[in-house]
C-alpha angles and dihedrals in degrees: 000000000000130000119213140164113257097274091301092300126122123215122209135187109279108261095022116129097218112049093162095074096067113068119182124209120211113213143152119280113262126206091246089060094070097097093047091048090051092049093049092047089054089054093048100044135040122248111280091032099051113088124247121235088255093053092049090048090049093051092048089048094060107114093237096041123133125190128182130186135194109221129192121183091341091308122114110236095178145342144193129205128192143146140209110255124210090259093061092257122140101225110204105211098182144347114198127181122177111245091243090061100043120120091023097103093258095118090053091048093050097047093044091052092047093049092046091054092048091046089054087052090056108276116147097184139023123230134186143157125234133179113263086226095056100089093168093056092044091053090046093053092044089055087055091054101263118142128199110253102176147341117254108208117221091355093149094033137294110342093000107112129185135203118230108221129191140183134185113250117223131174107291092029 
């Protein structure tokens, strides 16, 4: 698929004085990205929650799967994976942003691109799961229009609940 700069914006490392020197390109996930995706997921999520290489490969192998990465100087700074479920829901499997790129707008860019691709494929709503203990992520998704629909007991293991969150997808979402 296409490669494009992130809507003409440039993202820099938080605290850096020159954000304009670090352009990110948003592109489709490629098979050769798997190891880098696995490594970044292990940085972003604790053991037992982070996905294995096989799990990432399986999600990307779903016929309706979409995966987008943000790349800077041949290094993956973040990625998002999702798929279109049978109920016309865009299921966001994961959103990973390297710690050095957080709070730069990259997470928003990645999830919006992923949801737009899945909307074009027929999704009418977006759905994801997030730890009930991750207040920052919950607030992030709420700012994007997601609403909590239910609590999923022991989703991440015994005593580790998740919220299921959804939003309606409209053109431009």
